[in-house]
N, C-alpha and C positions, 0 to 999 in steps of 0.2 A: 895647361899641360895640350901635349897633342899627341892621342891616341895614335896607334901602329898596329895596320892589320898585315899578315905577309899573304898576298895571293901569287896567281902563277899565269907568268905572260904567256902568250900564242905560243912562243919557242921553247917553251917547257921550262924555263928558268923562274926562279921564284925571289921574288923583291919584297922589302916592308915599303909599305906605303902610309899615310896621313888616312884616316877615316873611324866610322863610329862602330866598326866593327869590335877591335877590343875596349875591355873597359881600365879603367885606371886604378890604382890604390884607392886613390879618394872615392871615387864612386862604388868603390865594393863594400870601406867602410860607413856609407851613406845608407846602403841598399841595409846590410846586416842590420846598422841601429834601427832605422825605420822596420825591420822584421823583429828586431830583439821586443820592441816599445809595442807592435802588432800583436805580440804571444803573450805578453805581459798584462794587454788588455783582455785578451781572451780568456789567460787565465786567471785575472781577476773577476770574472763577469758569470765564467761559468763555475769558479768554486762550489758550487752546489751540487753540479752536475760531475766534473773531475776527482773532487777530494775523494764520495766514496769506491771511486773505481780505483785511484790510485792505490788507496790502506787495502783494499781487500788485491791487488798484486802484490805488496807486501807481506799480507796475512799469507798468501798463497806460497810465497815463497818461504815462510814459515814451515806451512805442511810438508812441500819439499823436502824440505831440510829434515824435518823432522821425521820422514818415511826412510829417506836416506840414514839417518842414528838407527830408524829398527831396524835397516835391510844388515846392519851393522851387530846384531844382536847373536852372540857363538852359537854356534848347534843348528837354530832354528829360521833366525834373521834370513837368508836366503833361502832358502825352501818353504816360506810366507809365497801366498800368490801378490802380485801386485797389488791386488784390491783390496787383498788382508793387510799388507803393509800400512794402505792410505786409512784402511778403517781404524788401526791399533796408533797411528798418529793420529788422526782427530781425536779419538777415545782423551789422548794421554793430553792435547788442547782444551777438551772439553774439561776434564778434571781439573787444571789446572786452573783454568777459566773462574770456574766454580770454586774452588779454594779461594781465590784470592777475595772474588765478589763477595762471598759468607765472610770472609776475615774483616774485609772494609766493614760491610755491616754490622757485625757484629761488635766492633771496635767502634763503629757509629751511636752504638748503645750505650756501651761506656764513657763515653763524649759527654752524653745526655746527663748521664749519672753522676758526674764528675762538673759537669759545669758550675754549678755553684758552688766550692770549692775552689776553683780556679777565680770566678768570678770574683770572690774575696778575695786573694790574693792579690789577682790585677789591680783592685781599688788601691791595697797595704803598696803595691809597690810605686802605682799613681800619684797616691799622699805622700810614700816617700822622695819622689824625686822633684814633687811643689814644695816641700818645705826642706829639702839642697838646695834648692834654687832662687830660696827665700820668694815662694809666692804667697800672700797671705792669705785669702781664700783656701783652704784645700779645699777641692773636687769631691765630688759621694755620686754614688749610680744616678740621684735625681740629675743633676747639673753635667752628668757626662751623659744620660739619655736624650735631655734635652735638646745638647747641643748635636751629637748623632742625627736624631730623629727631624733637627733643623736641615739638614742635608740631605737626606735619604729621605728620597719620595715611597712610601712601603708599595703605592699602587703602581709604581713602575718597576721598582725590584721586583715584583711580584710577577711582573705580567714579563721583564725580561728572563726569571728564572722557569717562568712555562714554557717558553719561546725553545729557551736551550735543551728541556729535556724533551720537547719535540722534536726540534734537530736530531737532538742525539739518538733520540729512537728510530727518528726516519732512515736518518746514516746507519744504525746498525742492520735496519731490515734491508734497506739497500746492499750493503756490503757484503752479508749471507747469500742474496742471490746473486751478487755479481760472485763470489768465492766459488759457488755451484755453478756456476757456468764458465768462470775460466780454468775450472779442473777439468769439465768436459771437453775442451776448446785443446787441451795439453796436447791430446792425443794426433788432432790432428796439423798441430801447429810446425812440425818437420815437416809437412808433404805440403804445406802451403808454401813456406818459403822456398823449397825447388821449385812453386813455380811463378815464383814472382817474378822471373825475366828466360829470357831464350841465352844471355850469355852465361855460362858457368862461373867469369870472375864474377861477375854482378850477385848472379847469388851467392858465391863462397865468401864474399866481403858482407853480407848482409850475416850469413850465418855466423862469423867470423866475432860481429859485432854481438849477435844475437849472445852467442855461449862469453864472450867477454864478458859482458853486461851482467849477466847470469851466476858467474863465476865467480866475479868480484860482491856483487852485492849480494849473494848468498852466503857468501866469505865473513863478510859482514857484519850483515843480519846476527849470525850464527854467534861469532865471536862478540857482536858487543852486547848479544841477549846474558851470554855467558857473565860478561864482566858485569853487568847492571846486573845479574840475581846476585853472585857473587858481591857486588860491594851492597846490596838492599841487607844480604844476610851479616854481613859485617856488621852493618852499622846497625843493625836489629836485636845483636848481641852488645853491643858497646851500650847499647839505650839501656836494656836492660841490665844490665852490670848496674849501672850508672843509677838507677830506680825511676827511669821516667815513665811516665805512664803512655800507655796507646805507643806502644813502642813496635811492635808487630806493623799496627797501621803506620806507621812512619817507612816503615822498612819498605811497603812496598811503593808509599810515595818516594822513597828515594831510589829506587829501580827504577821508575816509570820514568822521574827526571832526568837519571843519568844519561836517556836515550836526546837529550840535546847537550852537545858539546856547549864547555863552560858553564853554560846558564845554568846549567843540571846541577851541576859538584855544586854551585854558589846557595841554590835554593836548598841541596840536600841536608845544609850547616845551620842554614837562617832561619828553617821553617821547624824543625824541631828544638830550637834553642830557640823561638817565640815562647815553644808549650815549655818548655823548663824554666824560663822566667818567670813564668807562671806559676811553678808547680814549687819550683826550688827559690825563687825572686833572686837577688843581687847576693852569691852565694857560691863556697869554695864549689857547689856540686854542681852548678851549671858554667864555672871556669872546666874545670873538668870534663863536662860533657861537651862542651864549643870543643876543647883542645885535643878531643879524642877523634870526631869528626872531621876534622881538618886534618888526621896526620893518616883517617883512614882516605879521603879524595887525595892527599898528596898521595898515598905508596899507590892505593889502586887509579888513579886517575892519572898519575904523571910519571909509575915505571910498571904497575902492568900493563894496564889496557897499551900502552902504547909499544911494549914487548910485544904482546900476542897480535895486535893488531898491524903493525907495522906496515907498512904500504898497502896495506888492503885494497883501501880506496883512490891514495895517491893525492890526497888534496893540502894545498899547504894551510895552514892555522888562519891566513886571512880570507884565504876563500871562504875557508868555514864559518867565521863568524861574517862574511858579509852574504852569504846563503843564505843565516840563519835570516839578518837581520832582511834581507828580499824580501823571501819565503815568507817570514813570519807578517811582514807587511800585506804581501798577498793573501795569503789564509791564516792568520792570527797564530793560534798556539797548535794544531795541528799541522799547520807550515815548518813549526820550528819542529818537529818530528821528521817532517819528513825531510827539512831541507838538506839535511847530508847526502844520503841515498841520489835523491834527487839529480844533487848536483855533479856527484858523482857517475851518473847515467849519461848527463850531461856534457861532460870530461870525455869522454869513453866513446862520445856518439863523433864530439869533435876532434877525437884525435887521429879518427880513419879518414880523415879528407885532408886534402895537401892545404888549401884555401883556408882550412879553420883550425888545423895541426897546431900555428904560432899559438895561439887562446889556450888549448889544452894543455901545453909547456907553459904559457904564465899561468895556470888554474893548478898546475902540480905540484907536490914538495916539493920535489928537488930537482927538474927539469927535466929527468927521464919520462918516460913514458912507459916502459916494461918489455913492450916486445918491439920496438924499432925496427928488430935485425928480420923478423920474420914477415910485418906488419906490408901489405900489398901496399899502402898509402907512402910506407916510410921509402919506399924507394921512387918517390915523386911521381908524375902525370909521364905517361905513355909519349916517348921522346917520336918525332915525329921520322919519315922513313927519309932517303934523301929522295929531291925533287928529279924528276926524268928531264 
């Protein structure tokens, strides 16, 4: 394919000529593919550096959102100084985290106490299945323990556990530092954005992108957190009513798991049902537990969640599933939690430039980007004036 560029003759007339000045769509596609692969490689090798930063940014979103809620408290919210609003928000978040940590630790202690009973129930269930399928030698704990230890190296398991604890602690420490510095930097962000360029149009477009991302991601995190908390509380009530042990602990697990679209809903049913199998065996209580958890996930995940979220991020289901696979491959389980907001940020940035706007349309849920009428990029590139 021959490239064409527009040049000006000495007599002032413009004409199109062949030349390397213009790039073809194929070249743009190749350049974009190479750039995407390079960015993916950087994200993969820089996981230990980038992951705490990204988590810290999301934590800042949560802190700012909580601060806005504090400011809406009737009578006193608006009268509080900004620093005091942030202090109250941080105190609320700290209390919530402490309560969650206490709940998890308390239920882990109960799990240790209940372990012998669950062990006996598990052995009875396995022996019953073995008898049902005609296995002559029914397994015992001695044979099961021997088979398990033959597949697992205790030294390797201990080493991986210590590595996980160490990396988690380092990420938490770095995250706290990043959050503190991000909160300090917020006061100067607006001034820095104004000084990015001498062209007011460029500054306005950058401010528009940042504001759009802040509004969309902030709304998504607020609504998603509300839905996850409601899902965890309702699931806890269902499990406690059925009589499942450690219902509060599994309520926390369900609330966290539902941050991951689709996969979290499946795990929210499978994990508590597994304990229900140990506690109730193959009984009507187990069937009731599974059915009620499925109903909770269906109602909240397919009716309440879409109603509240609407098009807060405007991502198609295929895009969400692909982002889960991609970010999960890059950053593991943390990548799965971050997949949706990160992909939404990328889509919003792509929507602001004419060359990448078609990609944003393909990633969107409806094909409409929501702000096309007033977007500078929606009007297309600036048309060249008449050639004299």
